[in-house]
KOLLOTOR-143278 format. One line per 10 residues: their letters; for each residue x, y, z of C-alpha. Coordinates in steps of 0.001 Angstrom, whole numbers, plus 524288, in hexadecimal, padded with zeros to 5 digits. Layout:
BEGIN
a = X/Y/Z ~ ...
! end
This chain:
BEGIN
mpyqitttss = 11C7A/DC5FA/BA824 ~ 11B67/DD4EE/BA852 ~ 10D70/DD995/BA9CD ~ 104D0/DE59E/BAAAE ~ 0F9D5/DE8BE/BB45F ~ 0F0BD/DF3CB/BB00D ~ 0E5C0/DFB5D/BB69F ~ 0DC06/E04B1/BB057 ~ 0D056/E0B61/BB691 ~ 0C755/E0076/BB209
cpwtsknlal = 0D060/DF4B3/BB205 ~ 0D9EC/DF2B7/BBD45 ~ 0E568/DE97A/BBDFE ~ 0E5ED/DE270/BB0DE ~ 0F213/DDA5A/BADE2 ~ 0F90B/DD654/BA16D ~ 10698/DD20E/B9D42 ~ 10F37/DDBF8/B9660 ~ 1117D/DDB2A/B87C1 ~ 11CF1/DDEF9/B7F26
swstpdatlt = 11F6A/DED7B/B7DB5 ~ 117BA/DF5AC/B7405 ~ 11E4F/DF950/B6739 ~ 11865/E0710/B67DD ~ 114F7/E0A15/B760A ~ 10E2F/E1669/B7AB4 ~ 11783/E1759/B8643 ~ 12349/E10CC/B8C66 ~ 1280D/E0E60/B9A28 ~ 13667/E0B1A/B9BD8
lgkdfpqahp = 13ABC/E05B8/BA8F6 ~ 14806/E09FC/BADC9 ~ 150D9/E082F/BB988 ~ 14E3A/E0A91/BC7F5 ~ 149EC/E1881/BCA94 ~ 154D9/E2041/BD137 ~ 15342/E224D/BDFF8 ~ 14632/E1B30/BE079 ~ 14378/E143A/BED48 ~ 13F37/E05F6/BED78
wrgfggcfne = 13066/E052C/BED73 ~ 12AAC/E0400/BFB14 ~ 11C81/E00C8/BF832 ~ 10E70/E043C/BF53A ~ 10351/E04AB/BFF07 ~ 0F79E/E0BC8/C0496 ~ 0F2E7/E11BD/C1151 ~ 0EB59/E0A9B/C1BEB ~ 0DFF2/E131F/C2058 ~ 0D44D/E10C7/C2944
lgwdallslv = 0CA0A/E130E/C1EC5 ~ 0D063/E087F/C1675 ~ 0CF5C/DFE04/C20D9 ~ 0C1A0/E0299/C2467 ~ 0BDA0/E0025/C1638 ~ 0C46B/DF2E8/C15DE ~ 0BD75/DEE97/C225B ~ 0B077/DEF71/C1B16 ~ 0B49A/DE41D/C125D ~ 0B460/DD58B/C14D5
peqrtailes = 0C1F8/DD034/C180A ~ 0C3E7/DCA44/C0A8E ~ 0C1AC/DD766/C03DC ~ 0CA89/DDE64/C0D65 ~ 0D569/DD47E/C0B53 ~ 0D41D/DD599/BFC87 ~ 0D5FC/DE465/BFD4E ~ 0E1CD/DE32F/C0624 ~ 0E796/DD8EE/BFD12 ~ 0E5C0/DE247/BF19F
lfgvdgcrft = 0ED97/DEC99/BF8D5 ~ 0F821/DE481/BFF8A ~ 0F7F9/DD700/BF968 ~ 100FE/DD13C/BEF11 ~ 0F67C/DD21D/BE495 ~ 0F2C0/DDFF9/BE85A ~ 0FA08/DECB5/BEA73 ~ 103E5/DE650/BF391 ~ 104DE/DF291/BFBF1 ~ 11093/DF2EA/C0516
hcrlpigasd = 1122C/E0117/C09C2 ~ 10685/E0707/C10E5 ~ 10292/E12BD/C18F8 ~ 0FBD9/E1401/C263E ~ 0F619/E1FE0/C2CF8 ~ 0FA42/E2309/C3ADF ~ 0ED02/E2660/C4092 ~ 0E235/E2B10/C37AC ~ 0E452/E2DB1/C2942 ~ 0D9F0/E34A3/C2137
yalewyshne = 0D4A7/E26F9/C1E38 ~ 0D2A6/E2332/C2C6A ~ 0C4D4/E2199/C3168 ~ 0C71D/E2D06/C3AAB ~ 0D20F/E34C4/C40FB ~ 0DAAD/E2E09/C4AFF ~ 0E8C7/E2DE9/C4F78 ~ 0F025/E2414/C57C8 ~ 0F094/E2D05/C639C ~ 0E603/E3720/C663E
hpgdlamsqf = 0E9D4/E38AA/C749B ~ 0EE6E/E46BB/C7667 ~ 0FB4A/E4827/C7D68 ~ 0FF80/E39EF/C7C23 ~ 10D68/E3D8B/C7853 ~ 11255/E3002/C7C31 ~ 1089E/E2989/C72C4 ~ 10452/E2069/C7DAD ~ 0F698/E1FCC/C77D6 ~ 0FAC0/E1DF2/C69B4
svmrdekyli = 0F26F/E1357/C6358 ~ 0F002/E0D68/C55E9 ~ 0E3C9/E064E/C5A7D ~ 0DB93/E0DE5/C509D ~ 0E3CE/E07ED/C45AE ~ 0E09D/DFA3A/C4A94 ~ 0D2F5/DFBE0/C44DC ~ 0D5FC/E009F/C3713 ~ 0E415/E02A0/C32FF ~ 0EB1D/DF73A/C3966
pyikaaqaiq = 0E16D/DECC6/C348A ~ 0E29D/DF2AC/C26DE ~ 0F17C/DF212/C279D ~ 0F18D/DE455/C2D4B ~ 0E8AE/DDF6E/C226F ~ 0F241/DE507/C187E ~ 0FE08/DDF49/C1F9E ~ 0F7BC/DD1DA/C1F31 ~ 0F8C0/DD2BA/C1055 ~ 10577/DDA89/C0F35
pdleffaspw = 10DC3/DD839/C1B79 ~ 118C6/DE0E0/C1667 ~ 110E4/DED7C/C1654 ~ 11896/DF96D/C1AA0 ~ 111F3/E0559/C2066 ~ 113E7/E13D2/C222E ~ 10B4E/E1C5B/C2AB9 ~ 107AE/E2AA3/C2C8C ~ 0FE2C/E3276/C34DD ~ 0F442/E3BE3/C2F2F
spptwmkhpr = 0F421/E4346/C3C1D ~ 0FAC3/E4272/C4961 ~ 0F209/E4092/C554B ~ 0E9A6/E4CB7/C56BA ~ 0EF52/E50C5/C63E2 ~ 0FC98/E5217/C5D69 ~ 0F784/E5C2E/C53B1 ~ 0F3D6/E6A68/C52D3 ~ 0E889/E6BF3/C5181 ~ 0E430/E5F6F/C583B
aynygtlirt = 0DDB9/E5904/C4C78 ~ 0E079/E4D7F/C4396 ~ 0E016/E5620/C3774 ~ 0E762/E627D/C33FE ~ 0F123/E6796/C3DF2 ~ 0FF23/E6451/C4163 ~ 106A0/E5C1E/C4B1E ~ 109D7/E635C/C57C9 ~ 11874/E64E2/C569E ~ 11CF7/E643E/C64B8
peilkayaly = 127C6/E5A8C/C685B ~ 11E40/E5308/C710D ~ 11440/E511A/C6618 ~ 11E77/E4E0C/C5BBE ~ 124C9/E43C4/C6470 ~ 1177D/E3DD2/C6799 ~ 113BE/E3D93/C592F ~ 12054/E3660/C55D9 ~ 11CBB/E2C73/C6056 ~ 10F3B/E2B47/C59F3
fvkfvqayaq = 115EF/E261A/C4DA3 ~ 11E79/E1CEB/C559E ~ 11260/E174A/C5C4D ~ 10B9B/E1587/C4F28 ~ 116D3/E0DF2/C4914 ~ 11826/E0592/C5558 ~ 1098B/E02C5/C5638 ~ 108C9/DFE5B/C481D ~ 11519/DF620/C497A ~ 10EAE/DEF12/C54E9
rgikigqihp = 103AF/DEB85/C4B77 ~ 10CD5/DE63D/C411E ~ 10CA8/DF265/C3885 ~ 11A11/DF844/C363A ~ 11A03/E06AD/C32CB ~ 1255C/E0923/C2988 ~ 123CA/E17CC/C27CC ~ 11DE2/E2327/C2F41 ~ 119A0/E2F94/C283E ~ 116FC/E39A7/C32FE
qnepvadqkf = 10B9C/E4074/C2C29 ~ 1022A/E3E0F/C2109 ~ 101CF/E49CF/C17E4 ~ 1082C/E53CE/C20EC ~ 1042A/E5F85/C1897 ~ 0F5A7/E5BC1/C17DA ~ 0ECAB/E63BB/C20C1 ~ 0E0BC/E5AE1/C1FC2 ~ 0D3A3/E5864/C2634 ~ 0D75B/E4A0E/C27D5
psclwtgsem = 0E247/E45D5/C312E ~ 0EE15/E4E37/C2DE7 ~ 0F93F/E561D/C33AB ~ 10200/E6084/C2DC4 ~ 110E2/E5FA1/C2E19 ~ 11BD4/E66F4/C2767 ~ 12769/E5F75/C222C ~ 13032/E64C6/C2CE1 ~ 12668/E6127/C3772 ~ 12595/E533A/C3258
vdfirdylap = 13430/E5139/C31C0 ~ 13654/E578D/C3F21 ~ 12CA4/E4DBA/C44B4 ~ 132F6/E425A/C3D7F ~ 140FF/E4611/C40AF ~ 13F60/E4A8C/C4EC7 ~ 1343B/E4208/C53D0 ~ 12F8C/E36E1/C4B1C ~ 13C99/E3137/C46CF ~ 14243/E31D4/C54BA
afrkhgikae = 135F5/E2B4E/C5A1B ~ 13719/E2064/C5007 ~ 1455E/E1E44/C539D ~ 14258/E1E45/C6229 ~ 13797/E1415/C60D1 ~ 13E34/E0BB6/C5676 ~ 1345A/E0EF9/C4BC5 ~ 139D3/E0B00/C3E76 ~ 12F85/E119F/C35F5 ~ 134B3/E1B36/C2BF4
iylgtlntdn = 1304D/E2957/C2CE5 ~ 12BAE/E2FD9/C205D ~ 128DE/E3E25/C1DC0 ~ 11AC2/E3CA3/C19AB ~ 110D4/E3AA5/C150A ~ 11309/E4775/C0DAD ~ 10852/E4D98/C0569 ~ 11070/E593D/C0111 ~ 11929/E5C46/BF570 ~ 1206C/E66B8/BFD33
fdefflpafv = 12E0B/E6115/BFC34 ~ 13591/E6D6F/BFF9C ~ 12DDE/E719E/C0B9B ~ 128D1/E64B8/C1109 ~ 13141/E594D/C0D02 ~ 13EE9/E5EB2/C0ADF ~ 140BD/E65B7/C17FB ~ 13AA8/E5A48/C1F24 ~ 143A5/E5051/C1915 ~ 14FD3/E58B0/C1AA4
esqgtisgvg = 14CAF/E5A22/C2937 ~ 14930/E4BD7/C2B6A ~ 15704/E475B/C2EF6 ~ 154DB/E39DA/C2965 ~ 14888/E36B2/C3120 ~ 13FBE/E35B8/C2512 ~ 1400D/E291A/C1D10 ~ 13704/E2D54/C1228 ~ 12BD0/E35E2/C0DBC ~ 11D8C/E32C7/C0B17
lqwagkgmvq = 116CC/E3AC9/C0070 ~ 1088E/E3B96/BFC5A ~ 0FF2D/E448C/BF50D ~ 10697/E5178/BF2DB ~ 112F3/E4A53/BF6F4 ~ 11397/E44C8/BE933 ~ 11915/E51FD/BE52F ~ 124DA/E4FE3/BEDF6 ~ 128AD/E41CE/BEB03 ~ 1322F/E4500/BDFFD
rvhrafpals = 13913/E4FA1/BE7CE ~ 13A4F/E471C/BF3E5 ~ 13FFC/E3BD5/BEC1F ~ 1494F/E4492/BE4A3 ~ 14E56/E4B86/BF0D1 ~ 14E95/E3FAA/BF9E0 ~ 14FE1/E3384/BF141 ~ 152F4/E2AB1/BFCD6 ~ 14656/E2E8A/C03D2 ~ 13B15/E24C9/C0358
isqtenecgd = 12E7E/E2A85/BFD9F ~ 120EC/E24A9/BFF71 ~ 11433/E28BA/BF911 ~ 10B7C/E27AC/C050D ~ 0FD91/E2A56/C0077 ~ 0F801/E28D6/BF2E0 ~ 0EF72/E343B/BEE97 ~ 0E1DD/E2F05/BF0DA ~ 0D7F2/E35E7/BE82F ~ 0C9AC/E3873/BEB39
gkqtwayaeh = 0C3C2/E2AE5/BECB1 ~ 0BEC5/E2A31/BDEA2 ~ 0C91A/E2036/BDA78 ~ 0CA37/E24F0/BCC63 ~ 0D3A2/E1F74/BC250 ~ 0D906/E2D26/BC02D ~ 0DD18/E2DB3/BCE70 ~ 0E385/E2053/BCD63 ~ 0EB95/E25EB/BC233 ~ 0EF3C/E3143/BCB2B
vfrllqhylt = 0F3CF/E276A/BD556 ~ 0FC49/E20AE/BCB26 ~ 102EE/E2DB6/BC8A6 ~ 10547/E2F1D/BD747 ~ 10B36/E2186/BD7F4 ~ 113E3/E2419/BCC40 ~ 11834/E313B/BD1B1 ~ 11BEF/E2C27/BDF18 ~ 1220F/E1F5C/BDAB0 ~ 12AB8/E25A1/BD066
ngasayvywn = 12EF9/E3137/BD8BC ~ 13493/E2AD8/BE4D2 ~ 129C3/E2497/BECF0 ~ 12C39/E16C0/BF1B7 ~ 11E99/E1422/BF749 ~ 110B6/E1796/BF329 ~ 104FC/E16AF/BFC32 ~ 0F6B4/E1773/BF842 ~ 0ED63/E1E20/C01C6 ~ 0E0CF/E16B4/C050C
mvvepggrst = 0E178/E08B3/C006B ~ 0D320/E0644/C03FB ~ 0C7A0/E0F71/C0683 ~ 0B902/E0FE3/C0448 ~ 0B465/E147F/BF6C7 ~ 0B734/E22FC/BF573 ~ 0C1CC/E222D/BFFC2 ~ 0BBBE/E2BE8/C0926 ~ 0C44D/E30A9/C143E ~ 0BF50/E32BD/C220E
wgwnqnamit = 0C2A7/E4118/C1FAE ~ 0BA04/E4254/C13C8 ~ 0C07E/E4025/C0685 ~ 0C1D3/E34FB/BFCDB ~ 0CE18/E2E1E/BF828 ~ 0D1C9/E22F9/BEF0A ~ 0D64A/E159C/BF38D ~ 0DB8E/E092F/BEDA4 ~ 0CFC4/E0143/BF1F9 ~ 0C221/E0586/BF619
vdkttrevvy = 0B92E/DFDBB/BFEFF ~ 0AA9E/E0063/C0021 ~ 0A77B/DFD30/C0E50 ~ 0990F/DFAEB/C0B40 ~ 0997D/DF2AB/BFEDC ~ 0A743/DED1A/C0124 ~ 0AAB8/DF09C/BF32E ~ 0B974/DF15C/BF121 ~ 0BF20/DF971/BE5FA ~ 0CD55/DF916/BE1A1
thefhlmkhf = 0CF8C/E06A5/BDC19 ~ 0D7F4/E0B7E/BD0D6 ~ 0E23E/E0F9E/BDAAF ~ 0E2C6/E01F5/BE076 ~ 0E675/DFC79/BD330 ~ 0F019/E078C/BD0D1 ~ 0F705/E052A/BDDC8 ~ 0F75C/DF69B/BDAD4 ~ 0FDEA/DF985/BCDC0 ~ 1096A/DFEA6/BD5A8
ahfirpgarl = 10907/DF7E6/BE2D0 ~ 1068B/DE9EF/BDE53 ~ 112AE/DEA00/BD5B7 ~ 11CB6/DF36C/BDB97 ~ 122F6/DED0F/BE762 ~ 12AAC/DF2CC/BF2BF ~ 138CE/DF440/BEE9C ~ 1358B/DF764/BE072 ~ 13DF6/E0184/BD972 ~ 13900/E0C8C/BD0D2
levsgelasn = 13DEE/E0C0B/BC2C7 ~ 14097/E16F1/BB943 ~ 13718/E171C/BADE7 ~ 13617/E1E99/BA127 ~ 12C63/E1FD8/B9615 ~ 11F9D/E2697/B9336 ~ 118C3/E2093/B9F0B ~ 1240C/E225A/BA88F ~ 11C42/E2C69/BB04E ~ 110AB/E232A/BB0D6
avvmknpdek = 11833/E1779/BB5FA ~ 11EEF/E11ED/BC1F1 ~ 128E6/E070D/BBFEB ~ 12F43/DFF62/BCAF3 ~ 137E3/DF379/BCC3E ~ 133BC/DEA3D/BD716 ~ 13DB1/DE357/BDFD1 ~ 13BC1/DD72A/BD768 ~ 14026/DDF43/BCB7B ~ 13290/DDF0A/BC550
liavvhnpls = 12F23/DEBEE/BBEAC ~ 1220E/DF25B/BC171 ~ 11CDA/DFD99/BB930 ~ 11014/E049C/BBC76 ~ 10B4E/E0D1B/BB145 ~ 0FFEC/E1686/BAFBD ~ 0F9D2/E19A0/BA289 ~ 0F327/E26CE/BA514 ~ 0EE6D/E2868/B9718 ~ 0E0D9/E25F9/B91A4
rplclnihss = 0E612/E1C7B/B8782 ~ 0EDC9/E0FCA/B8873 ~ 0FC95/E0FF7/B8782 ~ 105A1/E05C0/B81C5 ~ 1113B/E0567/B8B24 ~ 11E94/DFF1D/B89A1 ~ 1260E/DFC16/B9619 ~ 134B3/DFA5C/B94D5 ~ 13CE6/DF3CD/B9F5D ~ 145A4/DE7FE/B9CEE
esygaelpph = 13AAF/DE3B1/B93CF ~ 1307A/DEB9F/B8C74 ~ 121DC/DE9C6/B8E15 ~ 115B4/DEFD8/B8850 ~ 10920/DF315/B8F53 ~ 0FC73/DFA22/B8C8A ~ 0F838/E03FE/B96C8 ~ 0E989/E0686/B96A4 ~ 0E4F1/E14A4/B97D1 ~ 0E5A4/E19F3/BA5CC
sfstfal = 0EB91/E0DA5/BAB69 ~ 0F584/E08BA/BB53D ~ 0FE4B/DFD5A/BB1A8 ~ 1086E/DF5D0/BB94E ~ 112D2/DEE43/BB1EA ~ 11A31/DE32F/BB894 ~ 1265C/DE0E7/BB06A
! end
């Protein structure tokens, strides 16, 4: 029986069966054929960060398991495609890399022992619920001795052949170390936000510098050591297609499997997909707000989801799945999350953005195909066909009044959309 799940700011996740279509609807949504050149859907997910596991450790095991089930379990978001930092992200407890031993070009002292305390237990707990999780990984900064100036923030990679070769080996060692722990890294993105000169871990790259490193050092190192992980140009926080992306991709000589876009990268997704329709595109970090968790920001996130999913992306990754209330970074700012955990009171809050992500991720399965759609709410909807042929439509009513909507596919159905609401229709 077709049904509707609806969330408003005050009433999340209410369910009802669909009725016959309205005789005089306010709006229509007509579902069409497969969208031309759309890639099969790869998956939804979030990023594993130290501050998330630190918050989860404050809970009793039953609470912690319930949260992980809500993210990865069959009754929850059913996440399948997740991100890992290589070394410290801006949501680590402090700066670290996997080799802070100056001059160790052979990476003989490379170690992921730090990750054994926070990241790997977090990942393993998720894998226990969803064994088929796939992962991609990126560093926020190379080891400090590989940079000029020698600092974890600002600066650039020292671009001598010796350092570039050693840095490629750093990635090889990371993928191997995680594989030994039962965590297969499917993609490597050589730098998080390469145009961001930040006070938190960061490193500046041009597009040509990134592709020179990938083509001449990283890809050869992966081949030499039998590493099967794909290499993506990302995660890119720029909309500079002509000066950053285009020359990089033209010079890549087939060594790049895809591109990861986030933040300002949303301005490039249409151009990338139009120019390189065979190229895989991932949205790699959801814009994360200011920690206030407002409904208005959840509506902004819907628009991001709709923009990426209908313009060529085949994966969408939230940023922090779990943080403390306010989402304060070690480096001094606040960001939203799907779930907040008060370490003192053990209060757990499922935020508006948790329910929004579940509206998509619970229903849209890997392998789904994007469908064409028309009607007055076409720009406020995402429609996909799952591998089992079931149709899923996620629709946003951004107006301050209810809307009577007719949905037309092989059958016609009517639904009421409350003001400022998200609805998922399983048809």
